[in-house]
Structures are given as C-alpha cells and as structure tokens.
Backbone bond lengths (Angstrom), bond angles and torsions (degrees), N, CA, C in turn:
res aa  C-N    CA-C-N  psi(-1)  N-CA   C-N-CA  omega(-1)  CA-C   N-CA-C  phi
1 M - - - 1.440 - - 1.531 111.50 -
2 S 1.314 116.58 -38.51 1.467 119.35 -179.61 1.526 110.90 -66.34
3 E 1.321 117.27 -32.76 1.464 120.11 178.13 1.531 109.84 -66.22
4 L 1.304 117.34 -38.73 1.457 122.52 178.86 1.527 110.02 -65.80
5 Q 1.325 116.93 -42.76 1.464 121.25 178.17 1.530 110.42 -64.57
6 S 1.306 117.03 -39.47 1.462 121.87 178.78 1.528 110.92 -64.59
7 T 1.323 115.58 -43.30 1.467 120.10 178.74 1.527 110.33 -64.87
8 F 1.341 116.04 -42.48 1.454 120.17 178.12 1.525 111.25 -61.07
9 A 1.317 117.17 -44.71 1.466 121.58 179.76 1.531 110.62 -61.83
10 L 1.319 117.20 -40.31 1.462 121.28 178.41 1.527 110.94 -64.69
11 I 1.322 117.01 -45.89 1.471 121.40 179.51 1.523 110.27 -63.29
12 K 1.329 116.35 -42.63 1.463 120.28 179.45 1.526 110.62 -62.64
13 S 1.310 116.86 -43.75 1.462 121.82 179.93 1.525 111.12 -61.40
14 K 1.321 116.66 -45.84 1.465 120.88 -179.83 1.530 111.52 -67.41
15 A 1.324 117.24 -36.35 1.467 121.06 178.22 1.531 110.36 -66.02
16 E 1.322 117.16 -40.54 1.465 120.95 178.23 1.528 110.91 -65.99
17 A 1.328 116.57 -40.56 1.467 120.07 177.67 1.528 110.24 -64.01
18 R 1.336 117.21 -41.29 1.463 121.38 178.74 1.525 110.62 -64.22
19 Q 1.324 117.04 -41.43 1.460 120.80 178.37 1.533 110.35 -61.03
20 S 1.309 116.39 -43.68 1.463 120.77 178.37 1.534 110.93 -61.27
21 D 1.334 116.57 -45.05 1.466 120.60 178.38 1.529 111.74 -61.86
22 L 1.325 116.51 -41.34 1.466 120.37 179.63 1.528 111.76 -66.72
23 E 1.315 117.18 -37.51 1.464 120.49 177.92 1.528 110.75 -66.07
24 Q 1.329 116.93 -40.07 1.468 120.46 176.84 1.527 110.68 -65.16
25 T 1.325 116.37 -40.45 1.459 121.29 178.73 1.518 110.44 -64.33
26 L 1.317 117.24 -40.14 1.458 121.39 178.58 1.523 110.90 -61.77
27 T 1.314 117.28 -41.60 1.462 121.14 178.43 1.531 110.80 -61.20
28 V 1.317 116.61 -45.44 1.464 120.90 179.18 1.529 110.63 -65.93
29 A 1.325 117.18 -40.74 1.463 121.51 -179.82 1.528 111.10 -63.99
30 E 1.323 117.21 -39.84 1.467 120.13 178.29 1.524 110.72 -63.09
31 K 1.328 117.59 -42.54 1.468 121.01 177.55 1.524 110.24 -63.72
32 F 1.329 116.56 -41.58 1.460 121.11 179.25 1.530 110.53 -58.54
33 W 1.338 117.23 -49.61 1.458 120.36 -177.42 1.520 111.64 -68.55
34 D 1.326 118.27 -31.65 1.465 120.03 173.55 1.528 110.12 -62.04
35 N 1.329 116.35 -43.06 1.464 120.40 178.73 1.522 111.77 -66.85
36 V 1.326 117.19 -40.72 1.470 120.73 177.89 1.527 110.01 -60.98
37 N 1.313 117.31 -44.67 1.462 120.96 179.85 1.524 111.47 -65.19
38 S 1.316 116.87 -37.38 1.462 120.84 177.68 1.533 111.28 -65.20
39 V 1.320 116.33 -44.73 1.465 120.54 178.49 1.527 110.29 -64.82
40 S 1.314 117.40 -40.61 1.468 121.10 178.96 1.528 110.68 -61.99
41 A 1.320 116.90 -42.35 1.465 120.53 178.88 1.525 110.75 -64.72
42 T 1.323 116.98 -41.28 1.462 120.73 178.42 1.521 110.97 -63.77
43 L 1.334 116.97 -43.69 1.460 120.75 178.42 1.525 111.33 -63.24
44 K 1.328 116.94 -40.27 1.467 121.19 178.44 1.520 110.06 -62.98
45 E 1.327 116.32 -43.13 1.461 120.72 178.98 1.525 110.95 -62.79
46 L 1.336 116.74 -43.61 1.463 120.04 177.88 1.523 111.37 -64.10
47 Q 1.329 116.21 -41.30 1.460 120.14 178.64 1.528 110.22 -62.04
48 D 1.321 117.52 -43.16 1.461 120.64 178.18 1.527 111.23 -62.77
49 N 1.344 116.24 -41.33 1.462 119.90 178.94 1.521 111.58 -63.18
50 V 1.317 117.52 -42.11 1.463 121.28 179.99 1.525 110.12 -68.56
51 T 1.326 116.33 -42.34 1.467 120.53 -179.41 1.519 111.32 -63.99
52 N 1.322 116.96 -38.68 1.466 121.19 -176.26 1.524 112.90 -90.37
53 A 1.313 117.84 1.21 1.462 120.75 -179.17 1.532 109.97 -69.60
54 E 1.296 113.72 149.07 1.463 118.91 176.80 1.520 109.28 -68.71
55 P 1.332 116.63 151.83 1.463 118.53 175.97 1.526 109.85 -63.67
56 P 1.322 117.58 158.79 1.468 120.10 -178.84 1.525 111.58 -55.78
57 G 1.306 114.35 139.21 1.465 119.60 179.09 1.516 111.26 -75.63
58 L 1.313 114.39 157.30 1.460 119.41 179.56 1.518 111.93 -101.59
59 E 1.325 116.19 -8.63 1.460 119.80 -179.99 1.523 108.71 -108.46
60 V 1.316 115.86 151.14 1.459 121.68 -176.89 1.520 111.36 -59.49
61 D 1.322 118.14 -44.52 1.468 121.09 -179.45 1.522 111.06 -62.15
62 S 1.327 116.04 -40.61 1.462 121.06 178.71 1.524 110.50 -64.34
63 L 1.308 117.46 -40.31 1.467 121.91 178.00 1.523 111.37 -62.94
64 H 1.328 117.22 -40.73 1.466 120.58 179.86 1.531 110.73 -65.43
65 V 1.320 117.60 -40.14 1.462 121.06 179.00 1.525 109.56 -63.46
66 Q 1.330 116.92 -46.49 1.460 120.35 179.51 1.533 111.22 -63.98
67 Q 1.299 116.52 -38.09 1.463 120.00 178.56 1.529 110.38 -63.97
68 D 1.325 117.37 -41.74 1.463 121.00 177.78 1.530 111.52 -61.83
69 V 1.337 116.36 -42.31 1.462 120.67 179.23 1.528 110.28 -62.75
70 L 1.328 117.11 -44.58 1.467 120.66 -179.83 1.532 111.53 -65.46
71 E 1.322 116.71 -36.47 1.467 119.12 178.26 1.520 110.80 -64.10
72 V 1.332 116.91 -38.47 1.462 120.45 177.69 1.523 110.08 -65.82
73 L 1.342 116.77 -43.24 1.458 120.21 179.41 1.530 111.21 -61.39
74 F 1.330 116.84 -44.35 1.461 119.71 -177.12 1.522 112.29 -76.92
75 S 1.309 117.76 -17.03 1.475 119.27 176.63 1.523 110.91 -70.49
76 W 1.347 117.84 -19.47 1.461 121.66 177.95 1.522 110.60 -71.16
77 L 1.295 116.57 -23.16 1.459 119.28 -178.21 1.486 107.17 -79.06
C-alpha cells in the first residue's frame, strides 16, 4: 500500500509541475500572439498607405511634400 501511495504522490507532483509549466507557456503564447497581431495590423496599415499613396510628383515642390508625408509615416515606426 505504501508503494501505491508513493507512486500516486510522485504522479501528482509531476502533474502539478506540468500544469504550472503549461500555464506559464500559455501566458507567453498569449503575449506572442498579441504581438503578432499588432505587427500584422501595422503592416496592413503601411501597405494601405503605400497602395493609396499618390504617384511620384514630377515637380520639385510636389516631391518635397511627398517626402515630408513619407517621413511622418516612417517616424511612427
């Protein structure tokens, strides 16, 4: 009977340790996916900005305005 109790205690201890490890892993995984979703949203926003941007200007003043706009966009990164 004592051997059975010892085996049970060992299994219980290992199961509790595994549960703790899995809970820690879940916390890290949730943070990871939050970061992935944030990066994906930022990339989508940048892609939309590039897609909707006006074509390059042919005049110097137009080029300077577009350059200023792009500098503001990239300063967010």
